[in-house]
Short mmCIF file of the C-alpha atoms (twelve columns), coordinates in Angstrom:
data_MODEL
# 
_entry.id   MODEL 
# 
loop_
_atom_site.group_PDB 
_atom_site.id 
_atom_site.type_symbol 
_atom_site.label_atom_id 
_atom_site.label_alt_id 
_atom_site.label_comp_id 
_atom_site.label_asym_id 
_atom_site.label_seq_id 
_atom_site.Cartn_x 
_atom_site.Cartn_y 
_atom_site.Cartn_z 
_atom_site.pdbx_PDB_model_num 
ATOM 1   C CA . MET A 1   8.432  -11.405 3.680   1 
ATOM 2   C CA . ALA A 2   10.279 -9.605  6.580   1 
ATOM 3   C CA . MET A 3   12.351 -8.078  3.723   1 
ATOM 4   C CA . LEU A 4   9.204  -7.210  1.629   1 
ATOM 5   C CA . PHE A 5   7.836  -5.688  4.355   1 
ATOM 6   C CA . GLY A 6   10.856 -3.995  5.901   1 
ATOM 7   C CA . LEU A 7   10.959 -2.309  1.438   1 
ATOM 8   C CA . SER A 8   7.444  -1.259  1.744   1 
ATOM 9   C CA . SER A 9   7.969  0.424   5.096   1 
ATOM 10  C CA . LEU A 10  10.793 3.107   3.799   1 
ATOM 11  C CA . SER A 11  9.342  6.182   2.603   1 
ATOM 12  C CA . THR A 12  10.922 6.408   -0.830  1 
ATOM 13  C CA . LEU A 13  12.687 3.215   -2.643  1 
ATOM 14  C CA . PRO A 14  16.455 3.130   -4.445  1 
ATOM 15  C CA . THR A 15  15.323 3.600   -8.029  1 
ATOM 16  C CA . PRO A 16  15.991 0.230   -9.909  1 
ATOM 17  C CA . PRO A 17  19.306 -0.417  -11.951 1 
ATOM 18  C CA . GLY A 18  19.198 -0.051  -15.638 1 
ATOM 19  C CA . GLN A 19  15.857 -0.420  -17.644 1 
ATOM 20  C CA . VAL A 20  14.563 -2.116  -14.795 1 
ATOM 21  C CA . SER A 21  10.944 -0.580  -13.658 1 
ATOM 22  C CA . TYR A 22  9.514  -1.133  -9.732  1 
ATOM 23  C CA . TYR A 23  6.780  -3.683  -12.266 1 
ATOM 24  C CA . HIS A 24  9.948  -5.995  -12.416 1 
ATOM 25  C CA . VAL A 25  11.470 -5.595  -9.190  1 
ATOM 26  C CA . HIS A 26  7.951  -7.176  -7.400  1 
ATOM 27  C CA . LEU A 27  7.555  -9.601  -10.479 1 
ATOM 28  C CA . ALA A 28  10.608 -10.878 -8.804  1 
ATOM 29  C CA . ALA A 29  10.480 -10.691 -5.606  1 
ATOM 30  C CA . TYR A 30  6.903  -12.110 -5.736  1 
ATOM 31  C CA . ALA A 31  8.211  -15.059 -7.485  1 
ATOM 32  C CA . GLY A 32  11.007 -15.675 -4.909  1 
ATOM 33  C CA . LEU A 33  8.188  -15.731 -2.415  1 
ATOM 34  C CA . ALA A 34  5.918  -17.729 -3.776  1 
ATOM 35  C CA . ALA A 35  8.709  -20.447 -5.069  1 
ATOM 36  C CA . VAL A 36  10.360 -20.520 -0.955  1 
ATOM 37  C CA . THR A 37  6.450  -20.427 0.132   1 
ATOM 38  C CA . ALA A 38  5.911  -23.404 -2.291  1 
ATOM 39  C CA . ARG A 39  8.916  -25.895 -0.483  1 
ATOM 40  C CA . ALA A 40  7.579  -24.860 2.520   1 
ATOM 41  C CA . LEU A 41  3.832  -26.288 1.473   1 
ATOM 42  C CA . ALA A 42  5.622  -29.087 0.234   1 
ATOM 43  C CA . LYS A 43  7.677  -29.833 3.149   1 
ATOM 44  C CA . GLY A 44  10.515 -29.207 1.155   1 
ATOM 45  C CA . ARG A 45  10.396 -32.361 -1.076  1 
ATOM 46  C CA . LEU A 46  9.782  -31.796 -4.813  1 
ATOM 47  C CA . ARG A 47  7.817  -34.652 -4.412  1 
ATOM 48  C CA . ASN A 48  5.223  -33.604 -2.650  1 
ATOM 49  C CA . VAL A 49  4.364  -30.896 -5.260  1 
ATOM 50  C CA . SER A 50  1.067  -31.379 -6.286  1 
ATOM 51  C CA . TRP A 51  -1.590 -28.588 -8.016  1 
ATOM 52  C CA . ARG A 52  -2.935 -28.154 -4.282  1 
ATOM 53  C CA . VAL A 53  0.277  -26.744 -2.981  1 
ATOM 54  C CA . LEU A 54  1.134  -25.161 -6.204  1 
ATOM 55  C CA . GLY A 55  -2.330 -23.621 -5.709  1 
ATOM 56  C CA . GLY A 56  -1.867 -22.634 -2.097  1 
ATOM 57  C CA . ALA A 57  1.943  -20.561 -2.448  1 
ATOM 58  C CA . ILE A 58  -0.277 -18.424 -5.082  1 
ATOM 59  C CA . ALA A 59  -2.757 -17.730 -3.007  1 
ATOM 60  C CA . ILE A 60  -0.613 -17.030 0.219   1 
ATOM 61  C CA . ALA A 61  1.885  -14.905 -2.102  1 
ATOM 62  C CA . SER A 62  -0.836 -13.060 -3.913  1 
ATOM 63  C CA . LEU A 63  -2.848 -12.367 -0.473  1 
ATOM 64  C CA . TYR A 64  0.647  -11.154 1.153   1 
ATOM 65  C CA . GLY A 65  0.708  -8.776  -1.873  1 
ATOM 66  C CA . VAL A 66  -2.697 -7.364  -1.256  1 
ATOM 67  C CA . THR A 67  -1.603 -7.212  2.400   1 
ATOM 68  C CA . ASP A 68  1.443  -4.840  1.578   1 
ATOM 69  C CA . GLU A 69  0.039  -3.017  -0.479  1 
ATOM 70  C CA . TYR A 70  -2.228 -2.179  1.692   1 
ATOM 71  C CA . HIS A 71  0.418  -1.693  4.704   1 
ATOM 72  C CA . GLN A 72  1.684  1.203   1.726   1 
ATOM 73  C CA . LEU A 73  -1.265 3.388   2.615   1 
ATOM 74  C CA . PHE A 74  -0.262 4.352   6.049   1 
ATOM 75  C CA . VAL A 75  3.784  4.901   4.567   1 
ATOM 76  C CA . PRO A 76  4.124  8.717   3.819   1 
ATOM 77  C CA . GLY A 77  4.867  8.644   0.203   1 
ATOM 78  C CA . ARG A 78  3.202  5.206   -0.440  1 
ATOM 79  C CA . GLU A 79  0.141  4.257   -1.882  1 
ATOM 80  C CA . PHE A 80  -2.133 1.538   -2.833  1 
ATOM 81  C CA . ASP A 81  -0.999 0.501   -6.666  1 
ATOM 82  C CA . VAL A 82  -3.544 -2.041  -8.712  1 
ATOM 83  C CA . LEU A 83  -0.505 -2.331  -11.024 1 
ATOM 84  C CA . ASP A 84  2.027  -3.423  -8.202  1 
ATOM 85  C CA . LEU A 85  -0.429 -6.146  -6.655  1 
ATOM 86  C CA . VAL A 86  -0.802 -7.472  -10.254 1 
ATOM 87  C CA . ALA A 87  2.869  -7.264  -11.131 1 
ATOM 88  C CA . ASP A 88  3.080  -9.150  -7.787  1 
ATOM 89  C CA . THR A 89  0.515  -12.086 -8.470  1 
ATOM 90  C CA . ILE A 90  1.991  -12.349 -12.058 1 
ATOM 91  C CA . GLY A 91  5.383  -12.813 -10.049 1 
ATOM 92  C CA . SER A 92  3.498  -15.184 -7.817  1 
ATOM 93  C CA . ILE A 93  2.525  -17.724 -10.560 1 
ATOM 94  C CA . VAL A 94  5.818  -17.118 -12.205 1 
ATOM 95  C CA . GLY A 95  7.598  -18.497 -9.073  1 
ATOM 96  C CA . THR A 96  5.341  -21.525 -8.384  1 
ATOM 97  C CA . ALA A 97  5.266  -22.173 -12.369 1 
ATOM 98  C CA . ALA A 98  8.925  -22.875 -11.863 1 
ATOM 99  C CA . VAL A 99  9.000  -24.944 -8.811  1 
ATOM 100 C CA . GLY A 100 6.174  -26.970 -10.426 1 
ATOM 101 C CA . ALA A 101 7.943  -27.178 -13.779 1 
ATOM 102 C CA . TRP A 102 11.127 -28.477 -11.784 1 
ATOM 103 C CA . SER A 103 9.200  -31.436 -9.786  1 
ATOM 104 C CA . ILE A 104 8.265  -32.235 -12.842 1 
ATOM 105 C CA . ILE A 105 12.018 -32.800 -14.621 1 
ATOM 106 C CA . ARG A 106 12.879 -34.284 -11.427 1 
ATOM 107 C CA . HIS A 107 10.343 -36.605 -11.244 1 
ATOM 108 C CA . ARG A 108 11.220 -37.291 -14.977 1 
ATOM 109 C CA . PHE A 109 14.682 -38.085 -14.648 1 
ATOM 110 C CA . GLU A 110 14.520 -40.038 -11.197 1 
ATOM 111 C CA . THR A 111 11.928 -42.325 -12.491 1 
ATOM 112 C CA . HIS A 112 14.380 -42.851 -16.143 1 
ATOM 113 C CA . ASP A 113 17.646 -43.577 -13.723 1 
ATOM 114 C CA . VAL A 114 19.326 -40.561 -15.476 1 
ATOM 115 C CA . LEU A 115 20.465 -38.941 -12.637 1 
# 
């Protein structure tokens, strides 16, 4: 969150490389935020990942996206962008889906003595 706040405090952002758009950057950043939030809510243990944990992580990361966009209203040259917010929310869903999928995979391997 500190990194995202720092970046959103800049009046101009560095241009993403190649064909990467700012929406891709938002998606990736919020996927990462939601993934670490899900792990934190699960107390760092994949076996504790539940629908409640995943929903909480999506809510926290997405709501942070709202506050981040609001913060940009006070930064010269920046504005509240609904499409950024959509990318933040989609990224949050992708990040938590990855953690949820990984927890299911790990659970299945652990219960079948594959690992």
